[in-house]
Legacy VTK file of the C-alpha trace (Angstrom):
# vtk DataFile Version 3.0
C-alpha trace
ASCII
DATASET POLYDATA
POINTS 369 float
81.726 132.698 108.987
81.952 136.219 111.011
85.071 137.704 110.902
86.052 139.275 113.741
88.874 139.748 116.767
86.686 136.852 118.141
88.174 134.506 115.203
90.590 132.035 116.263
94.013 132.298 114.804
95.182 128.842 114.364
98.821 127.839 115.873
102.312 128.317 114.299
102.575 124.616 113.303
99.163 125.012 111.100
99.487 128.506 109.590
102.176 127.367 107.163
99.845 124.166 106.556
97.198 126.165 105.345
98.998 128.752 103.376
100.457 125.573 101.334
97.071 123.990 101.344
95.496 127.092 99.514
98.761 126.960 97.046
100.134 130.303 98.583
103.488 131.449 98.818
104.494 133.808 101.813
105.252 136.894 99.542
101.155 136.422 98.314
99.786 135.786 101.703
102.324 138.907 102.709
100.816 141.034 99.906
97.333 139.953 100.701
97.624 140.891 104.605
99.489 143.905 104.099
102.822 143.115 105.378
106.048 142.029 104.528
107.485 138.612 103.478
109.521 138.359 106.377
106.848 139.163 108.800
105.180 136.132 107.523
107.433 134.053 107.874
107.836 135.401 111.507
104.390 134.404 111.766
104.571 130.468 110.739
107.777 129.906 112.969
105.681 131.633 116.027
108.355 133.959 116.606
106.193 137.103 116.309
102.347 137.364 116.777
99.840 139.207 114.443
97.977 142.122 116.195
95.350 144.308 115.690
93.683 144.147 112.160
96.515 142.521 110.655
95.450 139.430 113.052
92.172 139.234 111.580
92.906 140.080 108.035
95.711 136.979 108.159
93.110 134.484 110.227
90.200 135.528 107.959
92.665 134.371 105.200
93.393 131.361 106.569
90.500 129.925 107.645
89.048 130.645 104.171
91.761 128.307 102.819
90.541 126.091 105.302
86.954 126.091 104.298
87.697 125.527 100.303
90.152 122.918 101.439
87.874 120.981 103.620
89.199 122.622 106.705
87.222 122.303 110.061
85.507 125.412 111.364
87.252 127.389 114.136
84.561 126.656 116.654
85.500 122.721 115.949
88.940 123.449 116.572
88.736 125.361 119.657
91.712 127.510 119.066
93.818 124.661 119.263
95.067 122.569 116.281
94.197 118.855 116.284
97.903 117.763 115.861
98.179 119.423 119.645
95.310 117.449 120.965
96.260 114.452 120.158
99.997 115.389 121.494
98.285 116.273 124.922
95.746 113.553 124.749
96.955 110.200 123.339
100.465 110.028 122.492
102.955 108.716 125.246
105.181 111.067 126.888
106.854 111.131 130.415
104.537 113.858 132.946
100.853 114.447 132.870
99.649 116.050 129.963
97.919 119.801 130.513
94.729 120.008 131.452
92.268 120.683 128.815
88.573 120.993 128.832
87.055 117.343 127.911
85.166 118.797 125.213
87.918 120.123 123.535
89.726 117.178 122.824
90.024 115.283 119.665
89.999 111.593 119.308
93.309 110.430 117.225
90.929 109.539 114.390
89.578 113.343 114.385
93.299 114.703 114.478
94.200 112.476 111.620
91.287 113.733 109.518
91.855 117.223 110.275
95.475 116.463 108.967
94.271 114.373 106.243
91.367 117.357 105.608
94.442 120.174 105.201
97.401 118.709 103.454
96.220 116.004 101.158
94.148 117.766 98.431
97.253 120.036 97.799
99.825 116.951 98.166
98.040 115.495 95.511
98.736 118.711 93.215
102.181 118.706 93.970
102.538 114.671 93.777
101.376 115.191 90.179
103.930 117.515 89.055
106.380 115.401 90.301
105.246 112.416 88.403
102.835 113.108 85.688
100.597 110.752 86.766
97.287 111.222 88.336
96.876 107.583 89.907
100.597 107.243 90.959
99.649 110.693 92.847
96.614 109.819 95.008
98.436 105.767 95.019
101.350 108.274 96.949
99.488 110.114 99.261
97.060 107.502 100.243
100.353 105.301 101.192
102.085 108.521 103.031
98.926 108.985 104.926
98.385 105.211 105.772
101.846 104.935 107.034
101.257 108.299 109.053
98.190 106.425 110.834
100.497 103.454 111.430
103.017 105.963 113.343
100.479 108.487 114.179
101.871 108.913 117.725
105.356 109.486 116.748
103.779 111.628 113.513
101.692 113.659 115.943
104.819 114.407 117.880
106.416 115.517 115.045
107.918 119.318 114.481
105.728 118.812 111.287
103.661 116.632 110.522
102.526 117.935 106.938
106.298 117.975 105.775
106.881 114.242 107.526
103.899 113.347 104.886
105.068 115.220 102.320
108.348 113.853 102.497
107.129 110.003 102.242
104.398 110.852 99.609
107.476 112.227 97.036
109.443 109.524 98.011
107.218 106.938 97.003
105.830 108.726 94.099
109.467 109.084 92.801
110.473 105.394 93.491
112.275 103.802 90.200
110.205 100.522 90.894
107.229 101.446 89.560
108.411 101.479 85.973
108.193 97.724 86.105
104.219 97.981 87.169
102.206 97.070 84.023
99.372 99.870 85.033
102.459 102.143 84.780
104.243 101.206 81.900
101.650 103.552 79.486
101.812 107.263 80.092
98.423 109.004 80.926
96.772 111.159 78.292
98.651 115.079 78.862
96.726 118.297 80.001
94.877 119.624 77.241
96.419 123.238 77.795
99.513 123.289 74.770
101.690 125.508 77.528
100.575 123.507 80.785
101.984 120.088 78.042
105.112 121.239 77.739
105.706 122.891 81.110
104.950 119.075 82.253
107.277 117.775 79.856
109.996 119.774 80.871
109.634 118.768 84.428
109.522 115.181 83.830
112.467 115.769 82.110
114.513 117.033 85.115
116.017 114.490 87.049
114.248 113.881 90.191
115.954 115.822 93.004
116.054 118.834 90.876
112.278 117.969 89.914
111.788 117.545 93.492
113.790 120.748 94.696
112.067 123.009 92.281
108.391 122.003 93.155
109.273 122.200 97.098
110.974 125.507 96.525
109.203 127.092 93.607
105.814 125.087 94.121
105.437 124.582 98.018
107.225 127.881 98.993
109.663 126.571 101.437
112.282 128.495 102.316
116.186 126.886 100.634
117.340 125.390 104.071
113.822 124.271 104.867
113.892 122.708 101.138
117.718 120.903 101.513
116.620 119.398 104.815
113.199 117.661 103.238
115.665 116.563 100.110
118.596 115.740 102.558
121.117 117.833 100.907
123.135 120.930 101.916
122.167 124.190 101.621
124.618 124.456 98.774
123.641 121.495 96.953
119.790 122.400 96.970
120.600 126.104 95.488
122.461 124.546 92.553
119.682 121.835 91.661
117.696 124.618 92.018
119.351 126.963 89.734
119.842 124.121 87.304
116.219 123.084 87.187
115.340 126.847 86.695
117.767 126.975 83.871
116.352 124.006 82.344
113.165 124.649 82.714
113.786 128.876 81.009
115.681 127.384 78.269
112.315 125.524 76.859
110.252 128.090 78.014
111.527 131.529 78.080
108.288 132.941 79.822
108.859 131.288 83.174
112.698 132.885 83.456
111.279 134.991 86.542
110.700 132.524 89.680
107.097 134.648 90.315
105.586 133.603 86.727
106.861 129.636 87.124
105.473 129.289 90.441
102.275 131.092 88.867
102.171 128.594 86.239
103.120 125.683 88.663
100.071 126.228 90.605
97.994 126.499 87.561
99.080 123.328 86.469
98.636 121.525 89.611
94.551 122.816 89.763
94.001 122.689 86.465
93.933 118.639 86.431
90.808 117.499 88.765
92.711 115.448 91.603
90.646 114.384 94.543
91.901 112.693 97.231
90.303 109.434 98.912
88.344 110.170 102.069
90.181 110.408 105.391
87.836 106.985 106.988
89.118 105.076 103.223
92.476 105.712 103.916
92.745 105.099 107.585
90.822 101.547 106.928
93.019 100.924 104.512
95.983 101.622 106.608
94.398 98.997 109.171
94.261 96.220 106.626
97.720 96.816 105.515
98.957 96.379 109.175
96.622 93.320 109.527
97.921 91.635 106.418
101.845 92.057 107.133
100.778 91.096 111.109
99.434 87.977 109.697
101.951 86.785 107.045
104.901 88.161 109.692
103.175 85.578 111.807
102.445 82.650 109.398
105.993 83.094 108.222
107.131 82.728 111.570
105.192 79.479 112.166
106.237 78.375 109.289
110.114 78.691 110.288
109.414 76.948 113.430
107.658 74.130 111.621
110.754 73.588 109.241
113.151 73.988 112.357
111.270 71.321 114.400
111.356 69.262 111.191
114.634 69.417 110.890
115.702 68.592 114.195
113.704 65.806 114.245
114.759 64.377 110.841
118.909 64.800 111.503
121.375 62.008 112.159
122.192 61.844 116.046
125.430 60.686 115.418
128.493 61.088 113.148
128.385 59.091 110.199
131.639 59.024 108.129
130.925 58.836 104.319
131.582 55.865 102.245
135.254 56.626 100.151
134.800 56.197 96.243
136.339 53.055 94.890
139.201 53.382 93.376
141.347 50.860 90.755
144.055 48.524 92.579
147.117 48.428 90.119
150.091 45.178 90.165
147.613 42.556 90.031
148.845 39.987 87.688
146.197 39.226 84.790
143.974 36.478 85.132
145.182 33.177 83.202
143.580 29.950 81.724
144.972 27.180 83.190
147.742 24.749 81.231
148.417 21.526 81.148
149.404 19.360 84.328
153.346 18.702 84.902
154.176 15.193 85.971
154.363 15.918 89.542
151.052 17.039 89.438
149.694 13.708 87.943
151.408 11.962 90.379
149.873 13.770 93.019
146.260 13.715 91.469
146.708 9.777 90.899
147.418 9.022 94.518
144.495 11.101 95.964
142.120 9.601 94.013
143.880 6.568 95.284
143.203 6.776 98.684
139.715 6.408 100.569
137.229 8.686 100.763
137.203 8.449 104.609
140.858 8.364 105.220
142.592 6.839 107.742
143.275 9.924 109.476
139.568 11.137 109.326
138.121 10.396 113.348
134.668 8.642 113.647
132.668 8.405 116.830
132.579 5.533 118.045
129.847 3.907 120.151
130.834 2.173 123.453
LINES 1 370
369 0 1 2 3 4 5 6 7 8 9 10 11 12 13 14 15 16 17 18 19 20 21 22 23 24 25 26 27 28 29 30 31 32 33 34 35 36 37 38 39 40 41 42 43 44 45 46 47 48 49 50 51 52 53 54 55 56 57 58 59 60 61 62 63 64 65 66 67 68 69 70 71 72 73 74 75 76 77 78 79 80 81 82 83 84 85 86 87 88 89 90 91 92 93 94 95 96 97 98 99 100 101 102 103 104 105 106 107 108 109 110 111 112 113 114 115 116 117 118 119 120 121 122 123 124 125 126 127 128 129 130 131 132 133 134 135 136 137 138 139 140 141 142 143 144 145 146 147 148 149 150 151 152 153 154 155 156 157 158 159 160 161 162 163 164 165 166 167 168 169 170 171 172 173 174 175 176 177 178 179 180 181 182 183 184 185 186 187 188 189 190 191 192 193 194 195 196 197 198 199 200 201 202 203 204 205 206 207 208 209 210 211 212 213 214 215 216 217 218 219 220 221 222 223 224 225 226 227 228 229 230 231 232 233 234 235 236 237 238 239 240 241 242 243 244 245 246 247 248 249 250 251 252 253 254 255 256 257 258 259 260 261 262 263 264 265 266 267 268 269 270 271 272 273 274 275 276 277 278 279 280 281 282 283 284 285 286 287 288 289 290 291 292 293 294 295 296 297 298 299 300 301 302 303 304 305 306 307 308 309 310 311 312 313 314 315 316 317 318 319 320 321 322 323 324 325 326 327 328 329 330 331 332 333 334 335 336 337 338 339 340 341 342 343 344 345 346 347 348 349 350 351 352 353 354 355 356 357 358 359 360 361 362 363 364 365 366 367 368
């Protein structure tokens, strides 16, 4: 790639994403370009723009990171990010989108693939530091990008799409429900290096909020307010978590008491593991299959609910039938007794009845006239 002043410079949203993909801090970028860390922060936020030789050096560094992480060449991006193309061409918004050359616009799939190529390799390594599991790290990143593809217009409009995906991946990786899955009940083989094993063991012993804050601040290189916003905590709480995590790491590994040394060791620990993300097409296909599965499941559940409701209406009674009360014992009835001997009057009455004719004078008989 020819490094001249004609080399396009990625927009501010892409600059930080490329730096994170290369596992570099703002201080390391500033040292390589020859400026201060505050200048690099201003370049990434868009408050200022690099000029002259520093612009060329900064652009060369960013596109070299893109080449290493599988990003697109600047000629393919045409001096704009894929997310900006998508926001202008596919996302719904009031008013007509800005006019751009037809050949410079990317489809949603191409824009998603560009974001995936920039973020996925580094994000898998970061997630491995959170979980200590290689397969879970890959699964978390794939699940986060699958959710991003399902909500792509929203993600493309987001101020920080990489942060959106990173937060989703971290949330899935740190979910406590993974302990009940059979495939994650047994620990994975630790790193081969003894110091890496000790560092990973210390990280996994930290509480999840402290571990996540340490990885974001000392691993990814976010500022404290950005770390606090991504962890949904106040700046003071994030600072306290960071101090507690650094203290715990320094107590077990005194060589890492320096934040710069800790950042270097975290980057080395993540890079030593051969963690490869899946292809973007595989992630998009998996997202679409998952969406179809849940859509069909929702339709089947709705049909079953409608059928159950119809059957209930068909078989339900149309009027109220009071229930039959349960039987109760009747009290006060004299006990049943056997018949005794007849009295004199009863015997006389019996003889009288026997002497009378069966028809009797009082019986009316029909007569033929």
